[in-house]
C-alpha positions as CSV (number, residue, x, y, z in Angstrom):
1,M,-7.9,-46.4,-54.7
2,A,-11.3,-47.2,-53.1
3,A,-12.4,-43.6,-53.7
4,L,-11.5,-43.9,-57.4
5,Q,-13.3,-47.2,-58.0
6,Y,-16.5,-45.7,-59.5
7,V,-15.2,-42.5,-61.3
8,M,-16.6,-43.8,-64.6
9,V,-20.1,-43.4,-63.2
10,P,-21.8,-40.0,-63.9
11,R,-22.5,-37.9,-60.8
12,Y,-20.4,-40.2,-58.6
13,S,-18.8,-38.2,-55.8
14,A,-16.1,-39.1,-53.3
15,I,-14.2,-37.1,-50.6
16,L,-11.1,-37.8,-48.6
17,F,-10.5,-36.1,-45.3
18,R,-7.5,-35.1,-43.2
19,R,-7.8,-33.1,-40.0
20,T,-6.1,-29.9,-41.5
21,F,-5.5,-28.7,-45.0
22,R,-1.7,-28.7,-44.2
23,D,-2.0,-32.5,-43.5
24,L,-3.6,-32.9,-47.0
25,S,-0.9,-31.1,-48.8
26,L,2.3,-32.5,-47.2
27,P,4.7,-34.4,-49.4
28,G,3.5,-37.9,-50.0
29,A,0.1,-37.1,-48.4
30,L,-3.3,-37.5,-50.2
31,L,-3.2,-34.5,-52.5
32,D,0.4,-35.2,-53.5
33,R,-0.4,-38.9,-54.2
34,S,-3.5,-38.0,-56.2
35,K,-1.4,-35.8,-58.5
36,E,1.2,-38.5,-58.8
37,W,-1.5,-40.9,-60.1
38,L,-3.8,-38.6,-62.0
39,L,-1.7,-35.9,-63.7
40,G,-1.4,-36.8,-67.4
41,T,-4.8,-38.6,-67.5
42,D,-8.1,-37.2,-68.7
43,A,-9.0,-36.1,-65.1
44,K,-8.7,-32.3,-64.5
45,F,-7.7,-30.9,-61.1
46,K,-9.6,-27.8,-59.9
47,G,-7.2,-26.1,-57.5
48,Q,-9.7,-23.7,-56.0
49,E,-12.0,-26.6,-55.1
50,N,-9.3,-29.1,-54.2
51,C,-11.1,-31.5,-56.5
52,W,-10.5,-33.8,-59.4
53,E,-13.2,-34.0,-62.1
54,F,-13.4,-36.9,-64.5
55,P,-14.7,-37.1,-68.1
56,S,-17.9,-38.8,-66.7
57,G,-18.6,-35.8,-64.5
58,A,-17.6,-37.8,-61.4
59,K,-15.6,-35.9,-58.7
60,L,-13.0,-36.8,-56.1
61,A,-12.7,-34.0,-53.5
62,F,-10.3,-33.4,-50.6
63,G,-11.6,-31.9,-47.3
64,Y,-10.5,-31.1,-43.8
65,L,-12.2,-30.7,-40.4
66,D,-9.8,-28.4,-38.5
67,T,-12.4,-27.3,-36.0
68,E,-15.5,-29.0,-34.7
69,T,-17.8,-26.7,-36.7
70,D,-16.0,-27.4,-40.0
71,K,-18.2,-30.4,-40.4
72,Y,-21.1,-28.1,-41.2
73,R,-19.3,-26.9,-44.3
74,Y,-20.5,-30.1,-45.9
75,Q,-24.1,-30.1,-44.8
76,S,-25.5,-29.5,-48.3
77,A,-23.2,-32.1,-50.0
78,E,-23.7,-35.7,-50.9
79,F,-21.1,-38.4,-51.4
80,Q,-21.1,-42.1,-52.2
81,F,-17.6,-42.6,-50.7
82,I,-16.2,-40.8,-47.7
83,G,-12.7,-41.6,-46.5
84,F,-10.8,-40.5,-43.3
85,D,-7.1,-40.7,-43.2
86,E,-5.6,-40.9,-39.6
87,L,-9.1,-41.3,-38.1
88,T,-7.8,-40.9,-34.5
89,Q,-7.0,-37.3,-35.2
90,F,-10.8,-36.6,-35.6
91,T,-13.5,-36.4,-33.0
92,K,-16.3,-38.9,-32.8
93,D,-18.9,-36.3,-33.6
94,Q,-17.0,-35.1,-36.7
95,Y,-16.9,-38.7,-38.0
96,R,-20.5,-39.6,-37.2
97,Y,-21.9,-36.3,-38.7
98,L,-20.4,-37.2,-42.1
99,F,-22.6,-40.3,-42.3
100,S,-25.5,-37.8,-43.0
101,R,-23.7,-36.9,-46.3
102,L,-23.7,-40.5,-47.6
103,R,-26.5,-40.4,-50.2
104,R,-27.2,-41.7,-53.7
105,L,-30.0,-41.5,-56.3
106,E,-32.7,-44.1,-56.3
107,N,-31.8,-47.2,-58.4
108,S,-28.1,-46.3,-58.3
109,H,-25.9,-49.4,-58.1
110,V,-22.9,-47.5,-56.6
111,P,-22.5,-48.6,-53.0
112,L,-22.4,-46.1,-50.1
113,R,-19.1,-46.5,-48.3
114,M,-17.5,-44.9,-45.3
115,R,-13.8,-46.0,-44.9
116,A,-11.0,-45.0,-42.6
117,A,-7.3,-45.7,-42.0
118,S,-5.4,-44.8,-38.8
119,N,-2.5,-45.4,-36.6
120,P,-3.3,-45.8,-32.9
121,G,-2.9,-42.8,-30.6
122,G,-4.3,-39.3,-31.1
123,I,-7.3,-37.5,-29.5
124,G,-9.7,-40.1,-31.0
125,H,-7.8,-43.3,-29.9
126,D,-10.4,-44.4,-27.3
127,W,-13.6,-43.9,-29.4
128,V,-12.0,-45.5,-32.5
129,K,-10.9,-48.5,-30.5
130,Q,-14.3,-48.8,-28.9
131,R,-16.1,-48.5,-32.3
132,F,-14.1,-50.9,-34.3
133,M,-12.2,-53.2,-32.0
134,I,-14.6,-53.6,-29.1
135,E,-18.0,-53.1,-30.7
136,G,-17.0,-53.9,-34.3
137,A,-18.1,-57.5,-34.7
138,E,-21.5,-56.8,-33.1
139,Y,-22.3,-54.0,-35.6
140,N,-20.6,-55.5,-38.6
141,R,-17.8,-52.9,-38.6
142,V,-14.8,-54.4,-40.2
143,F,-11.4,-53.8,-38.7
144,I,-8.3,-55.0,-40.6
145,P,-5.1,-54.7,-38.5
146,A,-1.7,-54.2,-40.0
147,K,1.9,-54.0,-38.8
148,L,5.0,-52.4,-40.3
149,T,6.3,-55.8,-41.3
150,E,3.3,-56.3,-43.6
151,N,4.3,-53.3,-45.8
152,P,6.9,-54.7,-48.2
153,Y,7.3,-51.4,-50.1
154,I,8.8,-49.2,-47.3
155,D,12.5,-49.2,-46.3
156,Q,11.7,-50.9,-43.0
157,E,15.2,-50.8,-41.6
158,S,15.5,-47.0,-41.9
159,Y,11.9,-46.5,-40.6
160,I,12.5,-48.6,-37.5
161,K,15.6,-46.5,-36.9
162,S,13.5,-43.3,-37.1
163,L,10.9,-44.8,-34.8
164,S,13.6,-45.4,-32.2
165,N,13.4,-41.6,-31.5
166,L,9.8,-41.8,-30.3
167,D,8.7,-42.5,-26.7
168,P,8.0,-46.2,-26.0
169,I,4.2,-46.0,-26.2
170,T,4.1,-44.2,-29.6
171,R,6.8,-46.5,-30.9
172,R,4.6,-49.5,-30.1
173,Q,1.6,-47.9,-31.7
174,Y,3.4,-47.1,-35.0
175,L,5.7,-50.2,-35.2
176,E,3.3,-52.9,-34.0
177,G,-0.1,-51.3,-34.6
178,D,-0.7,-51.8,-30.9
179,W,-4.1,-50.3,-29.9
180,S,-3.6,-51.4,-26.2
181,A,-0.7,-49.0,-25.9
182,K,-1.9,-45.5,-25.1
183,H,-0.7,-42.3,-23.3
184,G,-3.2,-42.8,-20.5
185,G,-0.2,-43.4,-18.2
186,S,3.3,-42.1,-18.1
187,I,5.7,-42.1,-21.0
188,F,8.5,-41.9,-18.4
189,R,9.8,-44.3,-15.8
190,R,11.8,-42.9,-12.9
191,E,14.3,-45.7,-12.9
192,W,15.5,-44.6,-16.4
193,F,17.3,-41.6,-14.9
194,E,20.7,-42.0,-13.3
195,I,21.4,-39.5,-10.4
196,V,25.0,-38.1,-10.7
197,R,26.9,-35.6,-8.7
198,E,27.8,-33.1,-11.5
199,P,27.8,-32.8,-15.3
200,P,30.9,-32.5,-17.4
201,A,32.6,-29.2,-17.0
202,D,32.6,-28.7,-20.8
203,A,29.0,-29.7,-21.5
204,T,27.0,-27.4,-23.9
205,K,24.2,-25.8,-21.9
206,V,20.9,-24.0,-22.4
207,R,18.3,-22.7,-20.1
208,Y,14.6,-22.9,-21.0
209,W,11.8,-21.1,-19.2
210,D,8.2,-22.2,-19.2
211,K,6.7,-18.9,-17.8
212,A,3.1,-20.0,-17.1
213,A,2.7,-19.3,-13.4
214,T,0.2,-17.2,-11.6
215,K,0.1,-16.5,-7.9
216,P,-2.3,-18.9,-6.0
217,K,-5.8,-17.4,-5.5
218,D,-8.9,-18.5,-3.8
219,T,-10.4,-19.5,-7.2
220,N,-7.3,-21.5,-8.2
221,K,-5.3,-23.0,-5.3
222,D,-3.0,-25.1,-7.4
223,P,-2.0,-23.1,-10.6
224,D,0.9,-23.8,-12.9
225,Y,4.5,-23.0,-12.0
226,T,7.1,-20.9,-13.7
227,V,9.9,-23.4,-14.4
228,G,13.4,-22.8,-15.7
229,A,15.4,-25.9,-16.8
230,L,19.1,-25.9,-17.3
231,L,20.2,-28.8,-19.6
232,G,23.7,-29.9,-20.6
233,F,24.7,-32.0,-23.6
234,K,27.9,-33.8,-24.5
235,N,28.6,-36.8,-26.8
236,G,25.0,-37.9,-27.0
237,Q,24.4,-37.6,-23.3
238,Y,22.2,-35.1,-21.5
239,W,22.3,-33.8,-17.9
240,I,19.4,-32.0,-16.2
241,I,21.6,-29.7,-14.2
242,D,19.2,-27.3,-12.5
243,I,15.5,-26.7,-12.1
244,R,14.0,-23.4,-10.8
245,R,10.3,-23.7,-9.9
246,V,8.2,-21.0,-8.4
247,R,4.7,-19.6,-8.1
248,V,5.2,-15.9,-7.5
249,P,4.0,-12.6,-9.0
250,P,5.4,-11.4,-12.4
251,M,7.9,-8.9,-10.9
252,Q,9.4,-11.7,-8.8
253,V,9.5,-14.0,-11.8
254,E,11.5,-11.3,-13.7
255,A,13.9,-10.9,-10.8
256,L,14.4,-14.7,-10.6
257,I,15.0,-15.1,-14.4
258,K,17.5,-12.2,-14.4
259,Q,19.4,-13.5,-11.4
260,T,19.4,-17.1,-12.8
261,A,20.9,-15.7,-16.1
262,E,23.7,-14.0,-14.2
263,L,24.5,-17.2,-12.3
264,D,24.4,-19.4,-15.5
265,G,26.7,-16.9,-17.3
266,K,26.3,-15.0,-20.6
267,N,27.5,-17.9,-22.7
268,V,24.4,-19.9,-21.8
269,P,21.6,-19.2,-24.3
270,I,18.1,-18.6,-22.7
271,Y,14.9,-19.7,-24.4
272,M,11.4,-18.8,-23.2
273,E,8.0,-20.2,-24.3
274,Q,6.1,-17.4,-26.1
275,E,2.4,-17.3,-25.2
276,P,-0.1,-16.9,-28.1
277,G,-1.2,-13.5,-29.3
278,S,0.1,-10.0,-28.9
279,S,0.6,-10.3,-25.2
280,G,3.1,-13.1,-25.8
281,V,5.0,-10.9,-28.3
282,E,5.0,-8.0,-25.9
283,S,6.3,-10.2,-23.1
284,I,9.2,-11.5,-25.1
285,D,10.1,-8.0,-26.3
286,H,10.1,-6.8,-22.7
287,Y,12.5,-9.5,-21.7
288,N,14.7,-8.7,-24.7
289,R,14.8,-5.0,-24.1
290,Q,14.8,-4.7,-20.3
291,V,15.3,-7.9,-18.4
292,L,17.9,-9.9,-20.3
293,V,19.9,-7.2,-22.1
294,G,23.3,-8.6,-23.0
295,F,22.3,-12.2,-22.8
296,I,21.6,-14.7,-25.7
297,F,17.8,-14.8,-25.5
298,H,14.9,-16.0,-27.8
299,G,11.2,-16.4,-27.5
300,I,9.9,-19.7,-28.8
301,K,6.5,-20.5,-30.2
302,T,5.6,-24.1,-29.3
303,T,3.4,-26.3,-31.5
304,G,1.9,-29.7,-31.2
305,P,0.6,-31.8,-28.2
306,K,2.8,-31.8,-25.1
307,A,3.3,-35.5,-25.2
308,E,4.7,-35.3,-28.7
309,R,7.2,-32.5,-27.6
310,A,8.2,-34.7,-24.6
311,A,8.7,-37.9,-26.8
312,P,12.4,-37.2,-27.7
313,V,13.2,-36.8,-24.0
314,S,11.4,-40.0,-23.2
315,S,13.2,-41.9,-25.9
316,A,16.6,-40.6,-24.7
317,S,15.8,-41.4,-21.1
318,E,14.7,-45.0,-21.9
319,A,18.1,-45.4,-23.6
320,G,19.9,-44.3,-20.4
321,N,21.1,-41.1,-22.0
322,V,19.5,-38.5,-19.6
323,K,21.2,-38.0,-16.2
324,I,20.0,-35.9,-13.3
325,V,22.4,-33.8,-11.2
326,Q,21.7,-34.6,-7.5
327,A,19.7,-31.7,-5.9
328,P,16.7,-31.1,-3.6
329,W,14.4,-30.7,-6.6
330,N,15.1,-34.3,-7.8
331,T,12.0,-35.9,-6.2
332,V,9.5,-33.4,-7.5
333,L,11.0,-33.7,-11.0
334,L,10.8,-37.5,-10.9
335,D,7.3,-37.4,-9.6
336,E,6.1,-35.1,-12.3
337,F,7.9,-37.1,-15.1
338,E,6.4,-40.3,-13.8
339,G,2.9,-38.8,-13.8
340,F,3.1,-37.1,-17.2
341,P,0.9,-36.6,-19.2
342,I,-2.0,-37.1,-16.8
343,G,-0.5,-35.7,-13.6
344,E,-1.6,-32.5,-11.9
345,H,1.4,-30.5,-13.3
346,D,3.6,-30.7,-16.4
347,D,5.6,-27.5,-16.2
348,I,8.9,-29.2,-15.5
349,V,8.4,-31.6,-18.3
350,D,7.6,-28.7,-20.7
351,A,10.7,-26.8,-19.7
352,V,13.0,-29.8,-20.0
353,S,11.4,-30.8,-23.3
354,G,12.0,-27.2,-24.6
355,A,15.6,-27.2,-23.4
356,F,16.2,-30.7,-24.9
357,E,14.9,-29.6,-28.3
358,K,17.3,-26.6,-28.3
359,V,20.4,-28.2,-27.0
360,A,19.9,-31.3,-29.2
361,H,19.4,-29.5,-32.5
362,C,21.5,-26.3,-32.3
363,D,25.1,-25.8,-33.4
364,P,27.4,-25.9,-30.4
365,E,29.1,-22.7,-31.6
366,V,25.8,-21.0,-31.6
367,L,25.0,-22.3,-28.1
368,T,28.3,-21.0,-26.7
369,G,27.8,-17.6,-28.2
370,K,30.6,-17.7,-30.7
371,L,28.3,-16.9,-33.7
372,W,26.4,-14.1,-31.9
C-alpha cells in the first residue's frame, strides 16, 4: 500500500523485494497480491519486467536479490520507494546498497522512503535487530512491533495450531514477534528425550543415511561423519532405534551401509542424502545398481537450512513424542542434539531429521514395501 501511494505522480518509481523470485510469486505473496488488487484497473502488468505501469507513467516493480551480486542489477535504477519483505532473509550489504538507488528529481515533493517488514530469525536476524531495535532510536529508525494477536484478519486458531509444529524458538519468533529468541543456542533439550529399552515390534521403520564423511587427514582432523539413523513410528510416537556413525574410507562406508541394510531387513526403506551436482547423481545410481540391489532405496535432495529441517523433530521432542532406545551411542546423540545448530557436528541431527521427514509423511504401506 505504501508503494502505491504516489502512483498518480508522473515518473514515480517504486520497487518491492523478496530474496528470490520464487518468494515473490508464491500464492498470497507480493506478486499475487498485486494482481488481486490491480487487475481490472487502468494499471497494466508487464510480465517480462515484473512491473505494473500506471496511466501517469509511474511504475511499481518487483525484484529479488538471490545472490550477493544481484544488487548490482539495480545500479543504474532510481526509485522513490524501496520495500523489503522479510528483511532478515537479506544481508546487511544488500539492504544498505539499495539506499544508493533512492533518488528523485529536484523540486519533487515525493518523499524518498525505504521500508521493510520481517519476522525475527533468518540470516539477517542480528543485523536487523541491531539496526532497528538497538540503534533505532539514536538514528531515528522507526520500529513498529506486532504480534499475531494484533492481526484480526487471520484465522488465529488454525495458525497457532500450525505453528505448534515448529521448534520452540521459531514458534516464539512467529507467534510473539520475539526478537530475543534466536537459534544461537540449541533448539533441543536433552531432557525432552525418554530413554526406553526397545521400540514397539510393529513400529513402521526407515533408515536414513547422511553420507558426508571423509577419512581424517592432517589438514582436517575433525571432518564430518557418515551417519545412518533408524527411526520407528507408531500412533504419533517416534523411536530413534539405531545410529551408525563412522569416519572411514568410501569402500568401508559401502560395506557398512550394505551390512546395515541386511540387518534392518528388506522391508525397511533406505534413504540417502544426495549431494549436489553430477557426482551426487552418480553416487545414488551406484548404490541403486550395485550396493543396495533388492532393497527399497531412494536418493533425496535436501533443501533449506538445517535448523528448518530439524524443526519438526524439535517440536515432536518437546511434546515428549520422541524416544531413544538405550544404546552406547545415546550420549553422543544427546550431546550433538543439545549443541545443534552451533555445535561442532550435526551429522546425527541431519540423519534423524531426514528419517523423521520420511517416516512421518510416507504411507505405511509404502514404508513396509507393500506398494513396491
